[in-house]
C-alpha positions as CSV (number, residue, x, y, z in Angstrom):
1,M,-16.5,-7.2,9.5
2,P,-18.4,-9.0,6.7
3,V,-20.1,-12.2,7.3
4,I,-18.3,-15.2,5.8
5,S,-20.4,-17.9,4.3
6,S,-19.5,-21.6,3.9
7,P,-16.7,-22.7,3.7
8,A,-16.0,-21.6,7.2
9,P,-13.4,-18.8,8.0
10,T,-10.9,-21.5,9.4
11,A,-11.0,-23.5,6.1
12,R,-10.4,-20.3,4.1
13,A,-7.6,-19.3,6.5
14,R,-6.1,-22.8,6.0
15,R,-6.1,-22.2,2.2
16,L,-4.5,-18.8,2.7
17,T,-1.8,-19.8,5.1
18,T,-0.9,-23.0,3.1
19,T,-0.6,-21.1,-0.1
20,F,1.4,-18.3,1.7
21,Y,3.8,-20.9,3.2
22,L,4.3,-22.6,-0.3
23,Y,5.0,-19.1,-1.7
24,A,7.6,-18.4,1.0
25,F,9.3,-21.7,0.5
26,L,9.6,-21.5,-3.3
27,D,10.8,-17.8,-3.1
28,D,13.9,-19.0,-1.4
29,F,14.3,-22.4,-3.1
30,V,16.8,-20.9,-5.6
31,L,19.7,-23.2,-6.3
32,L,21.9,-20.3,-7.6
33,Y,22.0,-18.8,-4.0
34,P,25.0,-20.8,-2.8
35,V,27.0,-20.7,-6.0
36,Y,26.3,-17.4,-7.6
37,A,29.3,-15.8,-6.1
38,L,31.4,-18.6,-7.6
39,L,29.8,-17.9,-10.9
40,F,30.9,-14.3,-10.7
41,T,34.5,-15.2,-9.9
42,D,34.7,-17.9,-12.5
43,T,33.5,-15.3,-15.1
44,G,36.5,-13.1,-14.0
45,L,34.9,-10.5,-11.8
46,S,37.1,-8.9,-9.2
47,V,36.1,-8.4,-5.6
48,A,35.5,-4.7,-6.2
49,Q,33.2,-5.6,-9.2
50,I,31.3,-8.1,-7.0
51,S,30.9,-5.5,-4.3
52,S,29.5,-3.0,-6.8
53,L,26.8,-5.6,-7.8
54,F,25.8,-5.8,-4.2
55,V,25.4,-2.0,-4.0
56,I,23.3,-2.0,-7.3
57,W,21.1,-4.6,-5.7
58,S,20.6,-2.6,-2.5
59,L,20.1,0.7,-4.3
60,T,17.4,-0.8,-6.6
61,G,15.5,-2.0,-3.5
62,I,15.7,1.4,-1.9
63,V,14.6,3.3,-5.0
64,L,11.6,0.9,-5.7
65,E,10.6,0.2,-2.1
66,I,8.0,2.9,-1.7
67,P,6.7,3.0,-5.3
68,S,6.1,-0.7,-5.1
69,G,4.1,-0.4,-1.8
70,V,2.0,2.3,-3.5
71,W,1.4,0.0,-6.5
72,A,0.3,-2.8,-4.1
73,D,-2.3,-0.5,-2.5
74,A,-3.4,1.0,-5.8
75,V,-3.7,-2.1,-8.0
76,S,-3.4,-5.6,-6.6
77,R,-1.1,-7.1,-4.0
78,R,-1.6,-10.6,-5.5
79,L,-0.7,-9.4,-8.9
80,L,2.6,-7.9,-7.6
81,L,3.4,-11.2,-5.7
82,G,2.8,-13.1,-8.9
83,A,4.9,-10.8,-11.1
84,A,7.8,-10.5,-8.7
85,P,9.3,-14.0,-9.1
86,L,9.1,-13.7,-12.8
87,L,11.6,-10.8,-12.7
88,G,13.9,-13.2,-10.7
89,A,13.4,-16.0,-13.3
90,V,14.5,-13.6,-16.1
91,G,17.5,-12.5,-14.2
92,F,18.7,-16.0,-13.2
93,G,18.2,-17.2,-16.8
94,L,20.4,-14.4,-18.2
95,W,23.1,-15.0,-15.6
96,V,23.7,-18.5,-16.8
97,A,23.0,-17.8,-20.5
98,A,25.2,-14.8,-21.0
99,P,27.4,-14.3,-18.0
100,S,29.2,-11.0,-17.9
101,Y,29.4,-8.0,-15.5
102,W,26.6,-6.0,-17.2
103,V,24.3,-9.0,-17.3
104,F,25.0,-9.7,-13.7
105,A,24.2,-6.0,-12.9
106,L,20.9,-6.3,-14.9
107,G,20.1,-9.5,-13.0
108,F,20.6,-7.7,-9.6
109,V,18.4,-4.9,-10.7
110,L,15.7,-7.4,-11.5
111,W,16.3,-9.2,-8.2
112,G,16.1,-5.9,-6.3
113,A,12.8,-5.1,-8.1
114,R,11.5,-8.6,-7.1
115,G,12.2,-8.0,-3.5
116,A,10.7,-4.5,-3.6
117,L,7.4,-5.8,-5.2
118,Q,7.1,-8.5,-2.5
119,S,8.1,-6.1,0.5
120,G,4.9,-4.6,1.9
121,A,2.6,-6.4,-0.5
122,S,2.9,-9.8,1.3
123,E,2.4,-8.6,4.7
124,A,-0.4,-6.3,3.8
125,L,-2.2,-9.1,1.8
126,L,-1.8,-11.6,4.6
127,Y,-2.9,-9.4,7.4
128,D,-5.9,-7.9,5.5
129,E,-7.1,-11.5,4.4
130,L,-6.8,-12.8,8.0
131,D,-8.6,-9.7,9.2
132,R,-11.4,-10.1,6.8
133,L,-11.9,-13.7,8.2
134,G,-11.9,-12.3,11.7
135,L,-8.5,-14.0,12.4
136,A,-6.1,-11.1,12.4
137,D,-4.7,-12.3,15.8
138,R,-3.2,-15.2,13.9
139,Y,-1.0,-13.0,11.9
140,G,2.0,-13.2,14.1
141,R,2.0,-17.0,14.1
142,V,1.6,-17.3,10.4
143,I,4.2,-14.8,9.5
144,G,6.5,-16.4,12.1
145,R,6.1,-19.9,10.5
146,A,6.5,-18.4,7.0
147,S,9.8,-16.9,8.0
148,T,10.9,-20.4,9.1
149,V,9.6,-22.1,6.0
150,S,11.5,-19.6,3.9
151,L,14.8,-20.5,5.6
152,L,14.0,-24.2,5.2
153,G,13.6,-23.5,1.5
154,A,17.1,-21.9,1.4
155,L,18.6,-24.7,3.3
156,L,17.1,-27.3,1.1
157,A,18.3,-25.3,-2.0
158,I,21.9,-25.4,-0.6
159,A,21.6,-29.3,-0.1
160,V,20.1,-29.8,-3.6
161,A,22.4,-27.4,-5.3
162,T,25.5,-29.7,-4.7
163,P,24.4,-32.7,-6.7
164,V,22.8,-30.7,-9.3
165,F,25.8,-28.5,-9.8
166,A,28.0,-31.7,-9.9
167,V,25.9,-33.0,-12.7
168,G,25.1,-30.0,-14.9
169,G,27.2,-27.0,-13.6
170,Y,25.8,-23.6,-13.8
171,P,23.3,-24.2,-16.5
172,A,21.6,-26.9,-14.4
173,V,21.3,-24.9,-11.2
174,G,20.2,-21.8,-13.3
175,V,17.3,-23.8,-15.0
176,A,16.3,-25.1,-11.6
177,S,16.3,-21.6,-10.2
178,V,14.1,-20.4,-13.2
179,L,11.6,-23.3,-12.7
180,A,11.3,-22.6,-8.9
181,S,10.7,-18.9,-9.7
182,L,8.0,-19.7,-12.3
183,L,6.3,-22.1,-9.7
184,C,6.5,-19.3,-7.0
185,A,4.8,-17.0,-9.5
186,A,2.0,-19.4,-10.1
187,V,1.5,-19.9,-6.4
188,G,1.5,-16.1,-5.9
189,L,-1.4,-15.7,-8.3
190,A,-3.3,-18.4,-6.4
191,L,-3.3,-16.3,-3.2
192,P,-6.7,-15.2,-2.3
193,E,-7.3,-11.4,-2.3
194,H,-10.7,-9.8,-1.5
195,R,-10.1,-6.1,-1.6
196,A,-10.8,-3.3,-4.0
197,P,-7.9,-0.8,-4.8
198,A,-7.5,1.7,-2.2
199,P,-10.0,4.7,-2.6
200,T,-9.1,8.3,-2.1
201,A,-10.9,11.5,-1.5
202,V,-11.2,13.4,-4.7
203,G,-12.0,17.1,-4.9
204,P,-11.7,19.7,-7.5
205,A,-8.1,19.8,-7.4
206,G,-7.6,16.0,-7.6
207,P,-7.1,13.2,-4.9
208,E,-5.9,14.3,-1.7
209,T,-5.8,13.0,1.9
210,V,-8.2,14.1,4.5
211,D,-7.4,15.5,8.0
212,P,-8.1,12.6,10.4
213,G,-9.4,15.0,13.0
214,P,-8.5,16.0,16.5
215,G,-8.1,12.5,17.8
216,G,-5.2,11.8,15.4
217,G,-7.5,9.0,14.0
218,L,-4.9,7.5,11.8
219,G,-3.5,5.5,14.9
220,G,-6.6,3.3,15.2
221,S,-6.5,-0.4,16.0
222,A,-6.6,-3.2,13.4
223,G,-9.8,-3.3,11.3
224,A,-10.7,0.4,12.1
225,S,-9.8,1.8,8.7
226,G,-13.3,2.9,8.0
227,D,-13.3,5.7,10.7
228,L,-9.9,7.0,9.8
229,V,-10.2,8.8,6.5
230,R,-13.2,10.3,4.8
231,L,-13.1,8.3,1.6
232,T,-15.3,9.2,-1.4
233,S,-15.4,8.8,-5.1
234,A,-13.6,6.3,-7.3
235,P,-10.8,3.8,-6.6
236,V,-7.3,4.9,-6.9
237,A,-6.6,2.6,-9.9
238,E,-9.1,4.8,-11.9
239,A,-7.3,8.0,-10.9
240,G,-4.0,7.2,-12.4
241,A,-0.9,8.8,-11.1
242,P,-2.5,11.4,-9.0
243,G,-4.3,8.7,-7.1
244,Q,-1.1,6.9,-6.4
245,L,0.3,10.2,-5.1
246,A,-2.7,10.3,-2.8
247,I,-2.0,6.9,-1.5
248,L,1.5,8.0,-0.5
249,R,0.1,11.0,1.2
250,L,-2.3,8.8,3.1
251,A,0.7,6.6,4.3
252,L,2.8,9.5,5.3
253,A,-0.2,11.1,7.1
254,E,-0.7,7.9,9.1
255,A,3.0,7.7,9.9
256,R,2.9,11.3,11.1
257,N,-0.4,11.3,13.0
258,S,-0.4,7.9,14.5
259,P,1.9,7.4,17.5
260,P,1.7,3.6,17.5
261,V,2.4,3.6,13.7
262,R,5.3,6.1,14.2
263,R,6.8,4.0,17.0
264,A,6.5,0.7,15.0
265,L,8.2,2.4,11.9
266,L,11.1,3.4,14.1
267,L,11.3,0.1,15.9
268,L,11.1,-2.3,13.0
269,P,14.1,-1.0,11.0
270,A,16.3,-0.7,14.0
271,M,15.4,-4.2,15.1
272,V,15.8,-5.9,11.7
273,G,18.5,-3.9,10.0
274,I,21.4,-4.6,12.3
275,W,21.2,-8.3,12.8
276,G,20.0,-8.7,9.2
277,G,23.2,-7.1,8.0
278,L,25.3,-9.1,10.5
279,E,23.9,-12.3,9.2
280,E,25.9,-11.9,6.0
281,Y,29.2,-12.0,8.0
282,V,28.4,-14.9,10.2
283,P,30.6,-17.3,8.0
284,L,33.6,-14.8,8.5
285,L,33.0,-14.9,12.3
286,A,32.8,-18.7,12.2
287,G,36.1,-18.8,10.2
288,E,37.9,-17.1,13.1
289,A,36.4,-19.5,15.6
290,A,36.8,-22.8,13.9
291,P,38.6,-24.7,11.1
292,A,37.1,-24.3,7.5
293,A,35.5,-27.8,7.8
294,G,33.4,-26.7,10.8
295,V,32.2,-23.3,9.5
296,P,29.1,-24.7,7.8
297,L,28.0,-26.3,11.0
298,L,28.3,-23.1,13.0
299,V,26.5,-21.2,10.4
300,L,23.8,-23.9,10.4
301,L,23.5,-23.5,14.1
302,V,22.9,-19.8,13.7
303,W,20.3,-20.4,11.1
304,A,18.5,-22.9,13.4
305,G,18.3,-20.1,15.9
306,V,16.7,-17.8,13.4
307,M,14.1,-20.5,12.4
308,L,13.4,-21.1,16.0
309,G,12.8,-17.4,16.6
310,G,10.3,-17.4,13.8
311,L,8.3,-20.2,15.5
312,L,8.5,-18.3,18.9
313,T,6.7,-15.2,17.5
314,P,3.4,-16.0,19.3
315,L,5.3,-16.2,22.5
316,G,7.0,-12.9,21.9
317,Q,3.6,-11.2,21.4
318,R,2.6,-12.3,24.9
319,L,5.6,-10.7,26.5
320,T,5.0,-7.5,28.4
321,A,6.8,-4.3,27.3
322,R,9.3,-4.7,30.1
323,R,10.1,-8.3,29.2
324,F,10.2,-7.5,25.6
325,A,12.9,-4.8,26.3
326,G,14.7,-7.4,28.5
327,T,14.7,-9.9,25.7
328,V,16.4,-7.4,23.4
329,G,18.9,-6.4,26.0
330,A,19.8,-10.1,26.7
331,A,20.2,-10.8,23.1
332,S,22.6,-7.9,22.7
333,I,24.8,-9.2,25.6
334,A,24.6,-12.8,24.3
335,L,25.6,-11.7,20.8
336,A,28.5,-9.7,22.0
337,V,29.8,-12.3,24.6
338,G,29.2,-15.3,22.1
339,A,31.3,-13.4,19.3
340,L,34.0,-12.2,21.6
341,T,34.7,-15.7,23.0
342,G,36.5,-16.6,19.7
343,R,35.5,-20.4,20.2
344,P,32.9,-22.6,18.6
345,A,31.0,-22.9,21.8
346,G,30.3,-19.1,21.7
347,F,28.1,-19.8,18.7
348,V,25.5,-21.2,21.0
349,L,25.1,-17.8,22.4
350,V,25.2,-16.2,18.9
351,A,22.4,-18.5,17.8
352,A,20.4,-17.7,20.9
353,A,20.8,-14.0,20.2
354,F,19.8,-14.3,16.5
355,C,16.8,-16.5,17.8
356,A,15.7,-13.7,20.2
357,L,16.2,-10.9,17.6
358,Q,14.3,-12.7,14.8
359,M,11.4,-13.2,17.3
360,A,11.5,-9.6,18.4
361,S,11.7,-8.4,14.7
362,L,8.5,-10.3,13.8
363,V,6.8,-9.0,17.0
364,A,7.7,-5.6,15.8
365,D,6.2,-6.3,12.4
366,V,3.0,-7.7,14.0
367,R,2.7,-4.4,16.0
368,L,3.1,-2.3,12.9
369,Q,0.3,-4.3,11.0
370,E,-2.0,-4.0,14.1
371,S,-1.4,-0.3,14.4
372,I,-2.2,0.5,10.7
373,G,-5.8,1.6,10.3
374,G,-5.9,3.3,6.8
375,P,-6.1,1.9,3.4
376,A,-2.4,2.4,2.6
377,R,-1.2,-0.7,4.5
378,A,1.3,-1.9,1.9
379,T,2.7,1.6,1.5
380,V,3.2,2.2,5.2
381,T,4.9,-1.3,5.5
382,S,7.2,-0.3,2.7
383,L,8.1,2.8,4.7
384,A,9.5,0.3,7.2
385,G,11.1,-1.7,4.5
386,L,12.9,1.5,3.2
387,G,14.1,2.2,6.7
388,T,15.4,-1.3,7.1
389,E,17.3,-1.1,3.9
390,L,19.0,2.1,5.0
391,V,20.0,0.7,8.5
392,T,21.3,-2.5,6.7
393,I,23.5,-0.4,4.3
394,G,24.8,1.5,7.3
395,V,25.7,-1.9,8.8
396,Y,27.6,-2.8,5.8
397,G,29.5,0.3,5.6
398,G,30.2,0.4,9.4
399,Y,31.3,-3.2,9.3
400,A,33.7,-2.6,6.3
401,L,35.2,0.4,8.1
402,A,35.6,-1.4,11.5
403,S,37.0,-4.5,10.0
404,T,40.1,-2.6,8.9
405,V,41.2,-2.0,12.5
406,A,39.5,-5.0,14.3
407,G,38.7,-8.6,13.9
408,H,35.2,-10.0,13.2
409,D,34.6,-10.9,16.8
410,V,35.2,-7.4,17.9
411,V,33.0,-5.8,15.0
412,F,30.2,-8.2,16.0
413,G,30.5,-7.2,19.6
414,L,30.3,-3.5,18.7
415,L,27.4,-3.9,16.4
416,A,25.6,-5.7,19.3
417,L,25.6,-2.5,21.5
418,P,22.8,-0.7,19.6
419,Y,20.5,-3.4,20.7
420,L,21.5,-2.8,24.3
421,A,20.7,1.0,23.8
422,L,17.5,0.1,22.1
423,A,16.4,-2.1,25.1
424,V,17.2,0.8,27.5
425,G,15.1,3.1,25.2
426,L,12.2,0.7,25.2
427,R,12.2,0.5,29.0
428,R,12.3,4.3,29.4
429,A,9.6,4.8,26.9
430,E,7.4,2.3,28.7
431,A,8.1,3.9,32.0
432,G,7.3,7.4,30.5
433,R,3.9,6.1,29.3
434,H,3.1,4.7,32.8
435,R,4.0,8.0,34.5
436,R,1.6,9.8,32.1
């Protein structure tokens, strides 16, 4: 660990976290969020066309998830975090300047690229910068607070969008969204980054990964990257495309050879993808349980649960493996029971379930970051992001299919069951490790 001169590490960490929180806030402070669906319908798009836009959005993220992680490791994570909001700004501006199906499709491609550039890069930059300061143990608390700040940005955008839209319509909320994205880009470029592009072993045949040895060294603890891979020669950025391929190989080797990384890469998508997909359908569930006027309050209650879950991340990190599994299982039961009550009071249980699942998801992210030991941190994190996207799309498809034969309450109850199975699997895995 390098010795940090004045200012003290805590002061540098404060600057890092404050900038990271501001970035998270501005990233979701987009006034178009609550009204873009109305913009689509007012332009004349059908439900099928709108659904196809969401598919384009998701597919863009899937295609670019891994390449963006490699770029973040090969070039600069800060550069990607600064460039990503600019793509959103262009897309939002086009939507209100020339609304049409193909312009909306282009905007979703840019939006999907924005998310892909941020995925992996943001977690990797934050963890490595904290680790450099000797404060990697603060990662869980910071990422949890950042998730809450992000949701606050979205809530404030919803509140501000109403009067802005009343005064200036779509052009006004569009301009405000572009400005917020430009500010987000500026804040992204202000994030500190003290790392060289990831190096790679270069031999006569070009860059390649190196066997970590009999200990499966790619599963080391945080900060142990120097012992994991024999790294020589020039940075990947100077090696061009083969160097980027070598980074991907490093990430895949770490996922293959490190049991802790492999477990985290399986746990995180399963934990995030299901409830992340269900969150989109909460208003529909609320519509079955309460009159239309009460739907926003029930949705707000669930959002409050998610925000609280982010703040509880440090508590989740202190849970034993058995209690962590128990928390996931309890969340599954609470989600199913709360949804199946069909009453507004049931949303207290739904909110509690989302709170616990958000906390567990962030703990899973912390475990992933702590288990990564090689130089391809952003790429490994993007592997988890790809898995999450695939699980979420599966939830969308499963929800659409199940909703043809059952109400939203039953569908929520069914999709809560995988968490119960996950909790049982976690308990058994922990018991198996104890027996060994």
